[in-house]
PDB file of N, CA, C and O in Angstrom:
ATOM      1  N   MET A   1     130.493   8.056 174.298  1.00  0.00           N
ATOM      2  CA  MET A   1     131.455   9.144 174.208  1.00  0.00           C
ATOM      3  C   MET A   1     131.337   9.796 172.853  1.00  0.00           C
ATOM      4  O   MET A   1     131.277   9.102 171.838  1.00  0.00           O
ATOM      5  N   ALA A   2     131.302  11.097 172.812  1.00  0.00           N
ATOM      6  CA  ALA A   2     131.147  11.880 171.592  1.00  0.00           C
ATOM      7  C   ALA A   2     132.428  11.772 170.756  1.00  0.00           C
ATOM      8  O   ALA A   2     133.533  11.685 171.292  1.00  0.00           O
ATOM      9  N   ALA A   3     132.255  11.779 169.468  1.00  0.00           N
ATOM     10  CA  ALA A   3     133.426  11.775 168.590  1.00  0.00           C
ATOM     11  C   ALA A   3     133.989  13.158 168.483  1.00  0.00           C
ATOM     12  O   ALA A   3     133.252  14.144 168.448  1.00  0.00           O
ATOM     13  N   ARG A   4     135.304  13.234 168.432  1.00  0.00           N
ATOM     14  CA  ARG A   4     135.980  14.519 168.273  1.00  0.00           C
ATOM     15  C   ARG A   4     136.664  14.519 166.925  1.00  0.00           C
ATOM     16  O   ARG A   4     137.565  13.720 166.672  1.00  0.00           O
ATOM     17  N   LEU A   5     136.226  15.429 166.054  1.00  0.00           N
ATOM     18  CA  LEU A   5     136.733  15.456 164.680  1.00  0.00           C
ATOM     19  C   LEU A   5     137.347  16.834 164.394  1.00  0.00           C
ATOM     20  O   LEU A   5     136.871  17.851 164.899  1.00  0.00           O
ATOM     21  N   THR A   6     138.376  16.854 163.604  1.00  0.00           N
ATOM     22  CA  THR A   6     138.938  18.126 163.181  1.00  0.00           C
ATOM     23  C   THR A   6     138.083  18.712 162.087  1.00  0.00           C
ATOM     24  O   THR A   6     137.220  18.037 161.526  1.00  0.00           O
ATOM     25  N   ASP A   7     138.330  19.993 161.781  1.00  0.00           N
ATOM     26  CA  ASP A   7     137.591  20.641 160.710  1.00  0.00           C
ATOM     27  C   ASP A   7     137.793  19.938 159.365  1.00  0.00           C
ATOM     28  O   ASP A   7     136.861  19.805 158.573  1.00  0.00           O
ATOM     29  N   LEU A   8     139.038  19.490 159.124  1.00  0.00           N
ATOM     30  CA  LEU A   8     139.359  18.754 157.892  1.00  0.00           C
ATOM     31  C   LEU A   8     138.589  17.422 157.802  1.00  0.00           C
ATOM     32  O   LEU A   8     138.109  17.048 156.732  1.00  0.00           O
ATOM     33  N   GLU A   9     138.479  16.717 158.930  1.00  0.00           N
ATOM     34  CA  GLU A   9     137.722  15.467 158.926  1.00  0.00           C
ATOM     35  C   GLU A   9     136.243  15.692 158.710  1.00  0.00           C
ATOM     36  O   GLU A   9     135.594  14.904 158.023  1.00  0.00           O
ATOM     37  N   ILE A  10     135.698  16.748 159.280  1.00  0.00           N
ATOM     38  CA  ILE A  10     134.311  17.099 159.069  1.00  0.00           C
ATOM     39  C   ILE A  10     134.044  17.469 157.626  1.00  0.00           C
ATOM     40  O   ILE A  10     133.054  17.036 157.037  1.00  0.00           O
ATOM     41  N   ALA A  11     134.938  18.278 157.055  1.00  0.00           N
ATOM     42  CA  ALA A  11     134.768  18.650 155.645  1.00  0.00           C
ATOM     43  C   ALA A  11     134.838  17.448 154.730  1.00  0.00           C
ATOM     44  O   ALA A  11     134.110  17.387 153.739  1.00  0.00           O
ATOM     45  N   ARG A  12     135.704  16.481 155.041  1.00  0.00           N
ATOM     46  CA  ARG A  12     135.834  15.271 154.247  1.00  0.00           C
ATOM     47  C   ARG A  12     134.535  14.451 154.324  1.00  0.00           C
ATOM     48  O   ARG A  12     134.060  13.938 153.311  1.00  0.00           O
ATOM     49  N   LEU A  13     133.971  14.334 155.524  1.00  0.00           N
ATOM     50  CA  LEU A  13     132.737  13.601 155.706  1.00  0.00           C
ATOM     51  C   LEU A  13     131.567  14.258 154.964  1.00  0.00           C
ATOM     52  O   LEU A  13     130.732  13.569 154.377  1.00  0.00           O
ATOM     53  N   ILE A  14     131.514  15.570 154.995  1.00  0.00           N
ATOM     54  CA  ILE A  14     130.448  16.302 154.311  1.00  0.00           C
ATOM     55  C   ILE A  14     130.557  16.118 152.831  1.00  0.00           C
ATOM     56  O   ILE A  14     129.544  15.948 152.154  1.00  0.00           O
ATOM     57  N   GLY A  15     131.799  16.148 152.289  1.00  0.00           N
ATOM     58  CA  GLY A  15     132.015  16.022 150.865  1.00  0.00           C
ATOM     59  C   GLY A  15     131.930  14.603 150.324  1.00  0.00           C
ATOM     60  O   GLY A  15     131.927  14.400 149.109  1.00  0.00           O
ATOM     61  N   GLU A  16     131.862  13.625 151.212  1.00  0.00           N
ATOM     62  CA  GLU A  16     131.812  12.211 150.839  1.00  0.00           C
ATOM     63  C   GLU A  16     130.504  11.885 150.138  1.00  0.00           C
ATOM     64  O   GLU A  16     129.432  12.302 150.574  1.00  0.00           O
ATOM     65  N   GLU A  17     130.603  11.136 149.049  1.00  0.00           N
ATOM     66  CA  GLU A  17     129.399  10.762 148.301  1.00  0.00           C
ATOM     67  C   GLU A  17     128.604   9.748 149.108  1.00  0.00           C
ATOM     68  O   GLU A  17     129.129   8.748 149.597  1.00  0.00           O
ATOM     69  N   LYS A  18     127.312  10.048 149.225  1.00  0.00           N
ATOM     70  CA  LYS A  18     126.423   9.118 149.983  1.00  0.00           C
ATOM     71  C   LYS A  18     125.480   8.485 148.930  1.00  0.00           C
ATOM     72  O   LYS A  18     124.612   9.158 148.373  1.00  0.00           O
ATOM     73  N   ARG A  19     125.669   7.213 148.683  1.00  0.00           N
ATOM     74  CA  ARG A  19     124.831   6.530 147.689  1.00  0.00           C
ATOM     75  C   ARG A  19     123.538   6.079 148.319  1.00  0.00           C
ATOM     76  O   ARG A  19     123.498   5.613 149.457  1.00  0.00           O
ATOM     77  N   LEU A  20     122.468   6.234 147.534  1.00  0.00           N
ATOM     78  CA  LEU A  20     121.165   5.756 147.962  1.00  0.00           C
ATOM     79  C   LEU A  20     120.937   4.344 147.396  1.00  0.00           C
ATOM     80  O   LEU A  20     121.487   3.997 146.351  1.00  0.00           O
ATOM     81  N   PRO A  21     120.136   3.544 148.081  1.00  0.00           N
ATOM     82  CA  PRO A  21     119.813   2.207 147.553  1.00  0.00           C
ATOM     83  C   PRO A  21     119.050   2.379 146.223  1.00  0.00           C
ATOM     84  O   PRO A  21     118.346   3.371 146.036  1.00  0.00           O
ATOM     85  N   GLU A  22     119.192   1.422 145.314  1.00  0.00           N
ATOM     86  CA  GLU A  22     118.567   1.533 144.003  1.00  0.00           C
ATOM     87  C   GLU A  22     117.021   1.592 144.105  1.00  0.00           C
ATOM     88  O   GLU A  22     116.367   2.147 143.222  1.00  0.00           O
ATOM     89  N   ASP A  23     116.463   1.039 145.144  1.00  0.00           N
ATOM     90  CA  ASP A  23     114.982   1.032 145.278  1.00  0.00           C
ATOM     91  C   ASP A  23     114.481   2.160 146.198  1.00  0.00           C
ATOM     92  O   ASP A  23     113.364   2.085 146.711  1.00  0.00           O
ATOM     93  N   TYR A  24     115.295   3.198 146.408  1.00  0.00           N
ATOM     94  CA  TYR A  24     114.883   4.247 147.324  1.00  0.00           C
ATOM     95  C   TYR A  24     113.597   4.942 146.938  1.00  0.00           C
ATOM     96  O   TYR A  24     112.825   5.323 147.818  1.00  0.00           O
ATOM     97  N   LEU A  25     113.331   5.128 145.622  1.00  0.00           N
ATOM     98  CA  LEU A  25     112.148   5.817 145.194  1.00  0.00           C
ATOM     99  C   LEU A  25     110.890   5.033 145.579  1.00  0.00           C
ATOM    100  O   LEU A  25     109.889   5.624 145.986  1.00  0.00           O
ATOM    101  N   SER A  26     110.940   3.732 145.453  1.00  0.00           N
ATOM    102  CA  SER A  26     109.763   2.928 145.768  1.00  0.00           C
ATOM    103  C   SER A  26     109.523   2.864 147.297  1.00  0.00           C
ATOM    104  O   SER A  26     108.426   2.515 147.734  1.00  0.00           O
ATOM    105  N   ARG A  27     110.530   3.196 148.091  1.00  0.00           N
ATOM    106  CA  ARG A  27     110.407   3.179 149.534  1.00  0.00           C
ATOM    107  C   ARG A  27     109.949   4.491 150.109  1.00  0.00           C
ATOM    108  O   ARG A  27     109.662   4.564 151.303  1.00  0.00           O
ATOM    109  N   LEU A  28     109.868   5.550 149.294  1.00  0.00           N
ATOM    110  CA  LEU A  28     109.437   6.842 149.783  1.00  0.00           C
ATOM    111  C   LEU A  28     107.933   6.820 150.079  1.00  0.00           C
ATOM    112  O   LEU A  28     107.148   6.261 149.314  1.00  0.00           O
ATOM    113  N   GLU A  29     107.555   7.424 151.178  1.00  0.00           N
ATOM    114  CA  GLU A  29     106.172   7.579 151.537  1.00  0.00           C
ATOM    115  C   GLU A  29     105.831   9.071 151.450  1.00  0.00           C
ATOM    116  O   GLU A  29     106.318   9.858 152.263  1.00  0.00           O
ATOM    117  N   LEU A  30     105.008   9.470 150.483  1.00  0.00           N
ATOM    118  CA  LEU A  30     104.637  10.878 150.384  1.00  0.00           C
ATOM    119  C   LEU A  30     103.470  11.140 151.346  1.00  0.00           C
ATOM    120  O   LEU A  30     102.475  10.416 151.345  1.00  0.00           O
ATOM    121  N   LYS A  31     103.612  12.171 152.154  1.00  0.00           N
ATOM    122  CA  LYS A  31     102.572  12.501 153.077  1.00  0.00           C
ATOM    123  C   LYS A  31     101.691  13.597 152.484  1.00  0.00           C
ATOM    124  O   LYS A  31     102.166  14.460 151.745  1.00  0.00           O
ATOM    125  N   SER A  32     100.423  13.552 152.811  1.00  0.00           N
ATOM    126  CA  SER A  32      99.532  14.580 152.302  1.00  0.00           C
ATOM    127  C   SER A  32      99.804  15.899 153.058  1.00  0.00           C
ATOM    128  O   SER A  32     100.222  15.901 154.216  1.00  0.00           O
ATOM    129  N   LYS A  33      99.554  16.987 152.374  1.00  0.00           N
ATOM    130  CA  LYS A  33      99.795  18.290 152.943  1.00  0.00           C
ATOM    131  C   LYS A  33      98.575  18.725 153.783  1.00  0.00           C
ATOM    132  O   LYS A  33      97.425  18.459 153.434  1.00  0.00           O
ATOM    133  N   LYS A  34      98.870  19.382 154.869  1.00  0.00           N
ATOM    134  CA  LYS A  34      97.774  19.845 155.735  1.00  0.00           C
ATOM    135  C   LYS A  34      97.884  21.364 155.941  1.00  0.00           C
ATOM    136  O   LYS A  34      98.977  21.912 156.086  1.00  0.00           O
ATOM    137  N   GLY A  35      96.744  22.008 155.951  1.00  0.00           N
ATOM    138  CA  GLY A  35      96.684  23.406 156.258  1.00  0.00           C
ATOM    139  C   GLY A  35      96.191  23.607 157.677  1.00  0.00           C
ATOM    140  O   GLY A  35      95.155  23.062 158.058  1.00  0.00           O
ATOM    141  N   HIS A  36      96.914  24.376 158.454  1.00  0.00           N
ATOM    142  CA  HIS A  36      96.530  24.561 159.868  1.00  0.00           C
ATOM    143  C   HIS A  36      95.595  25.758 159.970  1.00  0.00           C
ATOM    144  O   HIS A  36      95.892  26.839 159.460  1.00  0.00           O
ATOM    145  N   ASN A  37      94.478  25.555 160.626  1.00  0.00           N
ATOM    146  CA  ASN A  37      93.489  26.636 160.853  1.00  0.00           C
ATOM    147  C   ASN A  37      93.373  26.871 162.339  1.00  0.00           C
ATOM    148  O   ASN A  37      92.888  26.015 163.080  1.00  0.00           O
ATOM    149  N   ALA A  38      93.814  28.024 162.767  1.00  0.00           N
ATOM    150  CA  ALA A  38      93.636  28.423 164.171  1.00  0.00           C
ATOM    151  C   ALA A  38      92.490  29.402 164.276  1.00  0.00           C
ATOM    152  O   ALA A  38      92.426  30.353 163.497  1.00  0.00           O
ATOM    153  N   THR A  39      91.601  29.204 165.196  1.00  0.00           N
ATOM    154  CA  THR A  39      90.502  30.110 165.389  1.00  0.00           C
ATOM    155  C   THR A  39      90.521  30.581 166.835  1.00  0.00           C
ATOM    156  O   THR A  39      91.163  29.983 167.698  1.00  0.00           O
ATOM    157  N   GLU A  40      89.801  31.665 167.074  1.00  0.00           N
ATOM    158  CA  GLU A  40      89.716  32.191 168.438  1.00  0.00           C
ATOM    159  C   GLU A  40      89.102  31.161 169.377  1.00  0.00           C
ATOM    160  O   GLU A  40      89.464  31.085 170.551  1.00  0.00           O
ATOM    161  N   ARG A  41      88.155  30.355 168.844  1.00  0.00           N
ATOM    162  CA  ARG A  41      87.499  29.370 169.672  1.00  0.00           C
ATOM    163  C   ARG A  41      88.523  28.346 170.215  1.00  0.00           C
ATOM    164  O   ARG A  41      88.483  28.000 171.395  1.00  0.00           O
ATOM    165  N   TYR A  42      89.436  27.865 169.351  1.00  0.00           N
ATOM    166  CA  TYR A  42      90.461  26.916 169.827  1.00  0.00           C
ATOM    167  C   TYR A  42      91.360  27.552 170.866  1.00  0.00           C
ATOM    168  O   TYR A  42      91.713  26.921 171.863  1.00  0.00           O
ATOM    169  N   GLN A  43      91.739  28.827 170.627  1.00  0.00           N
ATOM    170  CA  GLN A  43      92.622  29.496 171.576  1.00  0.00           C
ATOM    171  C   GLN A  43      91.904  29.764 172.893  1.00  0.00           C
ATOM    172  O   GLN A  43      92.536  29.687 173.947  1.00  0.00           O
ATOM    173  N   THR A  44      90.640  30.069 172.878  1.00  0.00           N
ATOM    174  CA  THR A  44      89.848  30.311 174.078  1.00  0.00           C
ATOM    175  C   THR A  44      89.834  29.104 174.974  1.00  0.00           C
ATOM    176  O   THR A  44      89.923  29.233 176.195  1.00  0.00           O
ATOM    177  N   PHE A  45      89.720  27.905 174.373  1.00  0.00           N
ATOM    178  CA  PHE A  45      89.675  26.657 175.103  1.00  0.00           C
ATOM    179  C   PHE A  45      91.066  26.183 175.524  1.00  0.00           C
ATOM    180  O   PHE A  45      91.187  25.116 176.124  1.00  0.00           O
ATOM    181  N   GLY A  46      92.128  26.956 175.222  1.00  0.00           N
ATOM    182  CA  GLY A  46      93.448  26.603 175.593  1.00  0.00           C
ATOM    183  C   GLY A  46      94.117  25.525 174.720  1.00  0.00           C
ATOM    184  O   GLY A  46      95.119  24.921 175.103  1.00  0.00           O
ATOM    185  N   MET A  47      93.525  25.309 173.535  1.00  0.00           N
ATOM    186  CA  MET A  47      94.112  24.301 172.649  1.00  0.00           C
ATOM    187  C   MET A  47      95.261  24.920 171.849  1.00  0.00           C
ATOM    188  O   MET A  47      95.289  26.132 171.636  1.00  0.00           O
ATOM    189  N   GLU A  48      96.181  24.110 171.418  1.00  0.00           N
ATOM    190  CA  GLU A  48      97.302  24.586 170.590  1.00  0.00           C
ATOM    191  C   GLU A  48      96.783  25.078 169.269  1.00  0.00           C
ATOM    192  O   GLU A  48      95.891  24.456 168.693  1.00  0.00           O
ATOM    193  N   GLU A  49      97.305  26.165 168.771  1.00  0.00           N
ATOM    194  CA  GLU A  49      96.861  26.729 167.508  1.00  0.00           C
ATOM    195  C   GLU A  49      97.041  25.781 166.348  1.00  0.00           C
ATOM    196  O   GLU A  49      96.247  25.775 165.407  1.00  0.00           O
ATOM    197  N   ASP A  50      98.092  24.977 166.417  1.00  0.00           N
ATOM    198  CA  ASP A  50      98.417  24.069 165.308  1.00  0.00           C
ATOM    199  C   ASP A  50      97.812  22.673 165.493  1.00  0.00           C
ATOM    200  O   ASP A  50      98.162  21.750 164.758  1.00  0.00           O
ATOM    201  N   SER A  51      96.896  22.508 166.478  1.00  0.00           N
ATOM    202  CA  SER A  51      96.375  21.189 166.739  1.00  0.00           C
ATOM    203  C   SER A  51      95.269  20.769 165.769  1.00  0.00           C
ATOM    204  O   SER A  51      94.884  19.600 165.737  1.00  0.00           O
ATOM    205  N   TYR A  52      94.766  21.699 164.995  1.00  0.00           N
ATOM    206  CA  TYR A  52      93.678  21.420 164.053  1.00  0.00           C
ATOM    207  C   TYR A  52      94.176  21.697 162.653  1.00  0.00           C
ATOM    208  O   TYR A  52      94.581  22.819 162.348  1.00  0.00           O
ATOM    209  N   ALA A  53      94.153  20.712 161.814  1.00  0.00           N
ATOM    210  CA  ALA A  53      94.619  20.869 160.424  1.00  0.00           C
ATOM    211  C   ALA A  53      93.725  20.100 159.476  1.00  0.00           C
ATOM    212  O   ALA A  53      93.239  19.016 159.799  1.00  0.00           O
ATOM    213  N   LEU A  54      93.516  20.669 158.308  1.00  0.00           N
ATOM    214  CA  LEU A  54      92.731  20.039 157.262  1.00  0.00           C
ATOM    215  C   LEU A  54      93.604  19.674 156.075  1.00  0.00           C
ATOM    216  O   LEU A  54      94.532  20.405 155.730  1.00  0.00           O
ATOM    217  N   LEU A  55      93.305  18.543 155.451  1.00  0.00           N
ATOM    218  CA  LEU A  55      94.037  18.177 154.234  1.00  0.00           C
ATOM    219  C   LEU A  55      93.767  19.235 153.166  1.00  0.00           C
ATOM    220  O   LEU A  55      92.659  19.764 153.073  1.00  0.00           O
ATOM    221  N   THR A  56      94.754  19.529 152.388  1.00  0.00           N
ATOM    222  CA  THR A  56      94.611  20.579 151.358  1.00  0.00           C
ATOM    223  C   THR A  56      95.417  20.242 150.131  1.00  0.00           C
ATOM    224  O   THR A  56      96.405  19.512 150.219  1.00  0.00           O
ATOM    225  N   ASP A  57      95.016  20.760 148.984  1.00  0.00           N
ATOM    226  CA  ASP A  57      95.824  20.662 147.783  1.00  0.00           C
ATOM    227  C   ASP A  57      96.048  22.059 147.249  1.00  0.00           C
ATOM    228  O   ASP A  57      96.283  22.234 146.054  1.00  0.00           O
ATOM    229  N   ASN A  58      95.977  23.072 148.126  1.00  0.00           N
ATOM    230  CA  ASN A  58      96.145  24.467 147.707  1.00  0.00           C
ATOM    231  C   ASN A  58      97.602  24.816 147.420  1.00  0.00           C
ATOM    232  O   ASN A  58      97.872  25.856 146.820  1.00  0.00           O
ATOM    233  N   PHE A  59      98.541  23.976 147.832  1.00  0.00           N
ATOM    234  CA  PHE A  59      99.977  24.254 147.583  1.00  0.00           C
ATOM    235  C   PHE A  59     100.711  22.957 147.423  1.00  0.00           C
ATOM    236  O   PHE A  59     100.292  21.912 147.923  1.00  0.00           O
ATOM    237  N   SER A  60     101.832  23.040 146.705  1.00  0.00           N
ATOM    238  CA  SER A  60     102.647  21.853 146.487  1.00  0.00           C
ATOM    239  C   SER A  60     104.080  21.993 146.883  1.00  0.00           C
ATOM    240  O   SER A  60     104.827  21.015 146.901  1.00  0.00           O
ATOM    241  N   ASP A  61     104.488  23.234 147.213  1.00  0.00           N
ATOM    242  CA  ASP A  61     105.881  23.446 147.685  1.00  0.00           C
ATOM    243  C   ASP A  61     105.897  24.623 148.664  1.00  0.00           C
ATOM    244  O   ASP A  61     104.864  25.240 148.925  1.00  0.00           O
ATOM    245  N   PHE A  62     107.022  24.909 149.173  1.00  0.00           N
ATOM    246  CA  PHE A  62     107.205  25.922 150.219  1.00  0.00           C
ATOM    247  C   PHE A  62     106.734  27.293 149.739  1.00  0.00           C
ATOM    248  O   PHE A  62     105.987  27.966 150.449  1.00  0.00           O
ATOM    249  N   HIS A  63     107.150  27.714 148.559  1.00  0.00           N
ATOM    250  CA  HIS A  63     106.792  29.032 148.054  1.00  0.00           C
ATOM    251  C   HIS A  63     105.315  29.182 147.862  1.00  0.00           C
ATOM    252  O   HIS A  63     104.743  30.222 148.188  1.00  0.00           O
ATOM    253  N   LYS A  64     104.679  28.142 147.327  1.00  0.00           N
ATOM    254  CA  LYS A  64     103.225  28.194 147.104  1.00  0.00           C
ATOM    255  C   LYS A  64     102.468  28.177 148.451  1.00  0.00           C
ATOM    256  O   LYS A  64     101.389  28.757 148.576  1.00  0.00           O
ATOM    257  N   ALA A  65     103.068  27.491 149.463  1.00  0.00           N
ATOM    258  CA  ALA A  65     102.453  27.505 150.803  1.00  0.00           C
ATOM    259  C   ALA A  65     102.492  28.893 151.395  1.00  0.00           C
ATOM    260  O   ALA A  65     101.522  29.317 152.023  1.00  0.00           O
ATOM    261  N   VAL A  66     103.595  29.621 151.214  1.00  0.00           N
ATOM    262  CA  VAL A  66     103.707  31.008 151.716  1.00  0.00           C
ATOM    263  C   VAL A  66     102.678  31.878 150.965  1.00  0.00           C
ATOM    264  O   VAL A  66     101.989  32.679 151.595  1.00  0.00           O
ATOM    265  N   ASP A  67     102.563  31.737 149.639  1.00  0.00           N
ATOM    266  CA  ASP A  67     101.580  32.476 148.863  1.00  0.00           C
ATOM    267  C   ASP A  67     100.191  32.181 149.366  1.00  0.00           C
ATOM    268  O   ASP A  67      99.378  33.096 149.495  1.00  0.00           O
ATOM    269  N   CYS A  68      99.897  30.936 149.652  1.00  0.00           N
ATOM    270  CA  CYS A  68      98.576  30.515 150.186  1.00  0.00           C
ATOM    271  C   CYS A  68      98.328  31.179 151.540  1.00  0.00           C
ATOM    272  O   CYS A  68      97.241  31.699 151.792  1.00  0.00           O
ATOM    273  N   LEU A  69      99.329  31.161 152.399  1.00  0.00           N
ATOM    274  CA  LEU A  69      99.212  31.779 153.717  1.00  0.00           C
ATOM    275  C   LEU A  69      98.857  33.262 153.564  1.00  0.00           C
ATOM    276  O   LEU A  69      97.894  33.741 154.164  1.00  0.00           O
ATOM    277  N   PHE A  70      99.637  33.979 152.761  1.00  0.00           N
ATOM    278  CA  PHE A  70      99.383  35.378 152.558  1.00  0.00           C
ATOM    279  C   PHE A  70      97.974  35.640 152.013  1.00  0.00           C
ATOM    280  O   PHE A  70      97.288  36.567 152.444  1.00  0.00           O
ATOM    281  N   SER A  71      97.573  34.828 151.083  1.00  0.00           N
ATOM    282  CA  SER A  71      96.257  34.969 150.475  1.00  0.00           C
ATOM    283  C   SER A  71      95.144  34.717 151.475  1.00  0.00           C
ATOM    284  O   SER A  71      94.223  35.524 151.600  1.00  0.00           O
ATOM    285  N   GLU A  72      95.225  33.602 152.187  1.00  0.00           N
ATOM    286  CA  GLU A  72      94.156  33.236 153.151  1.00  0.00           C
ATOM    287  C   GLU A  72      94.103  34.181 154.358  1.00  0.00           C
ATOM    288  O   GLU A  72      93.055  34.322 154.988  1.00  0.00           O
ATOM    289  N   CYS A  73      95.227  34.826 154.681  1.00  0.00           N
ATOM    290  CA  CYS A  73      95.231  35.736 155.831  1.00  0.00           C
ATOM    291  C   CYS A  73      94.929  37.164 155.432  1.00  0.00           C
ATOM    292  O   CYS A  73      94.870  38.042 156.293  1.00  0.00           O
ATOM    293  N   GLY A  74      94.734  37.420 154.143  1.00  0.00           N
ATOM    294  CA  GLY A  74      94.356  38.747 153.700  1.00  0.00           C
ATOM    295  C   GLY A  74      95.488  39.699 153.503  1.00  0.00           C
ATOM    296  O   GLY A  74      95.241  40.900 153.390  1.00  0.00           O
ATOM    297  N   PHE A  75      96.746  39.237 153.451  1.00  0.00           N
ATOM    298  CA  PHE A  75      97.864  40.104 153.196  1.00  0.00           C
ATOM    299  C   PHE A  75      97.862  40.555 151.766  1.00  0.00           C
ATOM    300  O   PHE A  75      97.483  39.788 150.881  1.00  0.00           O
ATOM    301  N   ILE A  76      98.260  41.736 151.517  1.00  0.00           N
ATOM    302  CA  ILE A  76      98.386  42.228 150.156  1.00  0.00           C
ATOM    303  C   ILE A  76      99.885  42.377 149.846  1.00  0.00           C
ATOM    304  O   ILE A  76     100.611  43.134 150.490  1.00  0.00           O
ATOM    305  N   SER A  77     100.308  41.614 148.825  1.00  0.00           N
ATOM    306  CA  SER A  77     101.723  41.654 148.457  1.00  0.00           C
ATOM    307  C   SER A  77     101.982  42.918 147.642  1.00  0.00           C
ATOM    308  O   SER A  77     101.272  43.215 146.682  1.00  0.00           O
ATOM    309  N   PRO A  78     103.024  43.657 148.049  1.00  0.00           N
ATOM    310  CA  PRO A  78     103.346  44.882 147.300  1.00  0.00           C
ATOM    311  C   PRO A  78     103.824  44.550 145.890  1.00  0.00           C
ATOM    312  O   PRO A  78     104.505  43.550 145.662  1.00  0.00           O
ATOM    313  N   SER A  79     103.455  45.403 144.967  1.00  0.00           N
ATOM    314  CA  SER A  79     103.945  45.207 143.598  1.00  0.00           C
ATOM    315  C   SER A  79     105.184  46.067 143.440  1.00  0.00           C
ATOM    316  O   SER A  79     105.449  46.972 144.231  1.00  0.00           O
ATOM    317  N   GLY A  80     105.931  45.757 142.397  1.00  0.00           N
ATOM    318  CA  GLY A  80     107.168  46.553 142.163  1.00  0.00           C
ATOM    319  C   GLY A  80     108.415  45.721 142.273  1.00  0.00           C
ATOM    320  O   GLY A  80     108.399  44.506 142.075  1.00  0.00           O
ATOM    321  N   SER A  81     109.472  46.380 142.583  1.00  0.00           N
ATOM    322  CA  SER A  81     110.795  45.722 142.544  1.00  0.00           C
ATOM    323  C   SER A  81     111.266  45.298 143.958  1.00  0.00           C
ATOM    324  O   SER A  81     112.442  45.433 144.296  1.00  0.00           O
ATOM    325  N   GLN A  82     110.350  44.798 144.747  1.00  0.00           N
ATOM    326  CA  GLN A  82     110.751  44.313 146.085  1.00  0.00           C
ATOM    327  C   GLN A  82     111.524  43.029 145.943  1.00  0.00           C
ATOM    328  O   GLN A  82     111.228  42.196 145.087  1.00  0.00           O
ATOM    329  N   MET A  83     112.536  42.877 146.809  1.00  0.00           N
ATOM    330  CA  MET A  83     113.352  41.650 146.761  1.00  0.00           C
ATOM    331  C   MET A  83     112.483  40.490 147.243  1.00  0.00           C
ATOM    332  O   MET A  83     111.533  40.666 148.005  1.00  0.00           O
ATOM    333  N   LYS A  84     112.842  39.307 146.772  1.00  0.00           N
ATOM    334  CA  LYS A  84     112.145  38.080 147.237  1.00  0.00           C
ATOM    335  C   LYS A  84     112.541  37.784 148.675  1.00  0.00           C
ATOM    336  O   LYS A  84     113.699  37.942 149.064  1.00  0.00           O
ATOM    337  N   LEU A  85     111.569  37.357 149.445  1.00  0.00           N
ATOM    338  CA  LEU A  85     111.805  37.011 150.838  1.00  0.00           C
ATOM    339  C   LEU A  85     112.542  35.689 150.976  1.00  0.00           C
ATOM    340  O   LEU A  85     113.410  35.545 151.837  1.00  0.00           O
ATOM    341  N   PHE A  86     112.200  34.726 150.130  1.00  0.00           N
ATOM    342  CA  PHE A  86     112.829  33.389 150.190  1.00  0.00           C
ATOM    343  C   PHE A  86     113.440  33.050 148.860  1.00  0.00           C
ATOM    344  O   PHE A  86     114.016  31.974 148.702  1.00  0.00           O
TER     345      PHE A  86
END
């Protein structure tokens, strides 16, 4: 049976401090980053576009991944006072 909580109870739960175990850093498993390469050949054979990926060190966070995507796909970022997308 699903729990039924009031807005106040939900706000209290969200605001509650959640302590991490002291050894949480040693228990983290960092995964290597993968770049997905879709080609017409994979699409022609009916394969998923994201089914082929290569390990990469071209980016280390979300913003650098977006920059990498734009660069590899040939997009030209406008210069000037454009607002940031993310």
